[in-house]
N, C-alpha and C positions, 0 to 999 in steps of 0.2 A: 486697205482699212488704215486709219490713222493711228498713230500712237496712242496709248489709253491715257486718260487726265489723270488717275491716280498714281500709275506708274509713273508719268510725267513729273507730276509735282514732287513725289518723293526723289526725283532724280533733279529736279530744280534746287532742292533743298542740301545737295551736296552728296548724294548718297549713290553709289555707284551699284546698281543692280546685276549681279553675278546669278547665273542659274548653277543649283547644286545638283547636277545631274549631267550624264553625256554618254550617248549608246550611237550605234554606228544606226540605227533605224530613224534616232532623231537627226542625225547628219543627213542621212540620203533623202530622206522624205522633204527635206526643206522646212521641217519645223522649226531647227534652230536658226536659218534665217528668219523666220515668220516673227519668232519672239525678239530679234534683233529689231525688226520693222514697227512691231505693233506694243512691244512690253518694255522698252528701254533697255533689255537686257544688253550689257557691255562686257561681259566676260563668263566664263565656266570654269566650278571646280570639280574634280573627280576625288573621289578616295576609295579604300579596296571593296568597302561595302556597295558603292556605287557600280564598279566595274563589274563585282560580282552577279549582281543583278540585271546587268545589260549580258556578260557573258554566258549565262545561263540560261539566254534563250536559244532554241533550236533554230537555226536558218541565217540570220544576217551575218555571221563570221563563218559560215560552211563554205563559201568559196576560198578564202584566205586562208583557211584551215587546210584544203584539200591543194593548194597550192603550196604550202610551207609543207606539207607531207610529213611523213613520223619525225619530225625533232622534238626534241627534250620539251617536257610542258614547260618549263619556266623560259624557255626563249620563244616557244609559242606566245605564252601571255603576252612576254615584251613586245612582240611584233605586233600583235591584236591592237594592246593598248596606244603604243606610241603611234599606231597609223592612225588609231580615232583622233588622238590629241593632235597630231599634225593636221590632218585635215580641219579640225576643228579651230585652228590657230590659222589656217588659211581663210577660214570664213570670217574670222574676226582680223583682219589683217587692216583693213579699213579704217574699223573703228579703233585700231592700235596707232595706226596713222595718224589721225585726226586729233587723237588725244595725245599725243605725244609719249606713246607707249605708256601712258597713265593705266589706260582701259584695254580693253581688248585680249586680254590674258586668259590663257588655258593653263591649270594646274594638272601636274601628274606627280604622284607621290612614291617615293622610293619603298621599297618592300619594308612593311611594318615588322616583319620578324628581326629587322637591324636595327630596330628605335635605340635600343641599347649599345650600339657598337659604333663609335664615331668614325672610327676608320674607313669601314665598310659602306657607310650612310653617305661620306663623302666622296667616296669613289663610285659609287653607284647614282649619285646626284649628277656627276660631271659624264658618265655614262648615258644618262636619260636625256641629258641637253643636248649630247653629240646627234644622239638619235633623233630625236624629236627635229632638231636643227631648224628652229623658229625661232626668230628675236622677240617674240612676243608671248612665248610659252615661260611657265615657271614651275620649279621643282618644289615640291611639299616635303618640307621636313617636319619631323616632329619635335616639339619644343622639349622632350625628354633633358636631363643634364646632360647626357650624352652626345644629345642632338645640338646642344648649344655651339660647341667648338667648333661642328659639321657645318652650321648655318655661317658661321664667321669664314671658315675655309673655302664655302662653295661662294659666298659673295666675292671673297678676292679674286676667283677666277672668273670674276665677270658675269657670272650666273644669276639670274632672276629669283629670288627664293620666297614661297610662301610658306610661312612658318606656321606648324598646325597645332591643334590639341593642346590650346593656351586655355587653361583654367582659373588661375590666380594670377593677382596683380605682381606678387612677388616674383611669380615666373615672366610675367610679361616684361616688368622691370629690367631682368637678365636677356630677355630676347631684343628689347631694344637697343642694350649694350650691344651684343652679339651681332646685333644688325650694323651699327654704327661702325664697329671696330672693322667689320667685313668690308664696309665702304670705304673706310680709312685704306685699308690694304690693296683694295681694287684699285683705288686713286693710284697708290704707291707702282702697282703694278700696272700702271698705262693703261687699263680699261676706261671705255668712252662709259661714265657714269649717267648721262642723259637718258640711255636706252634702256638702263636697268631698272627692275622694278622690286618691291616688297611689300607682301601684306601679313600681318600679325593675325591668326585666326584663332579669335575669341571664342569660344563656347559656351552658348548661353542656355538655351532649354535646359538641358541636362543638370544645369545647377539648382533651378528650380525643382527639377523632379527628385532629385537627392536630398534638397533642403527641406521641402515640402514634407516629405516621410517624417522627417526628424519633429517637423513641427507638428503635425499631424498625432505624431506620437506624445508628444507634451500635453496637446489636449486642452492648453489653457486660452482664455480668449486671448491673451496678447500674442501668444503664437499662432491662434488664428487669423488675427489680424495681419501676420505677416507673412501669411501663404502667397505664393506667387510675386514676390517682390524681391527676394534675393538674386536672383539672375539679372534682372534689369539694373538693378544698383551696382551689382559687380560689375557688370559691362558700363554702365556710365562712367564708375569711378576709375575704369582702363582708359576711357575717353579722357579724363581729367590729367590721367598720367602721360597719355600720349602729348597732350597739350603741353605740358610742363616740361618734358623729357626732350623736345626737339627744340623749344625755346631757350632752355637752360645749357645746353651742352655746347661749349665753345667747339668742339669737333665738329658739331654739325655744322654751325656758321659756315664754316670752312668749306666743309663739302657741298653745300646748298648753294654758294657762289661759284662753284663748278658745275654747277647744273642737276647735282645729286637730288633726287625726290625723297620725301618721308615716306616710311614705312608706314602705312595707313592701317588703319584697326579695321579688321573683317570680322563680322558678325556672323558665323556658323552656327549649325544646330539650331535654326530660326524656326522650323516646323513646329506650331503648339503640340505637345503630348498630353496637355489637361484639356478637355473636352468643355470644362468650367471657365476655362480663357478664353479670349479673342483670338480667332486664327490669324490675325495681322498682329499681335500683342509683341511679338519679338521683331517685328519692322518697325511699327507704330511708334514705339515706344525709344525707338533707337537712333532717331533722324537727326543727323549732324553732318555738318560739311567734312570732307575728307574721310568718309567711312565707306566700306564696302559692304555690302549686305547680301550673302549667298543664300538662296531660298530654293527649296526643293519646289515643282512645278504647282503644287498644290497650293502652298502659299505664295507664290505670285500669282496664281489667277484671283485668291482671296484680296489679296493687296490690289489688283486691278479692279475685282468688284466693288469691294466696298472700304479700301484703307484708304486712312486720313494722308499721310506725307507731310505732315507740318512738322519743321524742327519740334524737337522734343528731348534734347539733353543738356544744352546751356542751362545754366539756373537750377539744377538738380542736384548739385554734388552733397551739399550741405544735408539735404533729405537722405541721400544716398548713404553718406557715413551714419546718419541716424540710424537706418537700418541695420546697417551692418554691425552697430555697436549693439543695438535692440537683441538681434542673433547670438552676439558672443553672452548678452546679458542671462539669456536661457539656456545658456551652456552648449550652443551651437558652434564648434571649432569649425571655421570656413576653411581652414589649412587642411585638416583632417577630409573634410569633404572634396577637395579640390583635388589632394594628392591621391585620393581613391577613383575620382574620377579620372584624372590621367591615366593609372593602371588600368581601369577598366575600358578605356577608350582602345589605347595601344593592344591589348586582348582582343577587343572584339574585332577590331581590323587585322589580326593575326587571323581568327576564325573567319571572317570573310576571305582572305586570301587563300587560306587553305580552300576553302569550297571554289575560288575562283581556280586553283589550281586542277582541282577535281573536276569540274564541269568542263574546263579545255580538255584536259585528257580523255574525257568521254567524247566531246567533240572530235578530237584528233583520230580516236577508235571509230568513231562510227563515219565519217567523211572517208577515211583510208580504207574501209571494208576490214 
């Protein structure tokens, strides 16, 4: 079957389509290869919630659990998840080589319980990188205040990083700075910048979910007219920041001359939560060159079926600033919203991680009698 016209158009407009899902079943059934061939998928992201869903299934992981025997549950989880990520990176190796390691990336996250521990995050990022042992892997580190120095330190070791859980423009600015500083250090440490990659995962739909609740509570016509607009405006302003930051930083010009690649914005949380909105909303309204959109399969299928894929970010900055100003005029403090979303995001991933540990322990007990 040929590539899909709508995903092809999105891809031609400069968007790298990544799948926000990974499981052993998807790898072993050939489904991942199929999505590469038919849906323009050029990368994969995972998070604790995704692994929780995969590892709760009885069957796909039993054989490896049997081989591992009665080992501590955290070690078992590490073995299972890094095996999946390693196998997925091998599937994407050709894409990585064809795109000069821009795409073909597979991400794996550090334990979310370390989100506020710089030193332990940095240590585990290196352990995961060495364990997966593939040049097209990426280590996910959350953009908490404590995560920022860990991002710099990890990049300084020549390790590719996916910075996750970014909600605010203020934090995104700090992430870009942490990235550039990390690349400066990687260069000083003699690492090959050409193969290093980084994305900044900016969460989208959750912003609308939070802001729309506040707008509904307000109840005015002005508030109603702003429903469903905050998330896209916030992300478009992140893209404006991306363009300005890399064009104006003198450190970056020097790194780029040595083959370093810009840290691309990645739109995450792009599944539509509100049935009143288009199921392609957070793809079609955020099409621009040099971005990644990581989407659940349901969103990917919606895009393939009826997505637009035409450029939709350039020329929207003024309108996006106006949306944010109108929200402020209504008394909605976007910083309060994004701070809470970051805290909730970390907490939700910790809950998922706890479930992973519990499910895998049950699996260990089951297969080892």
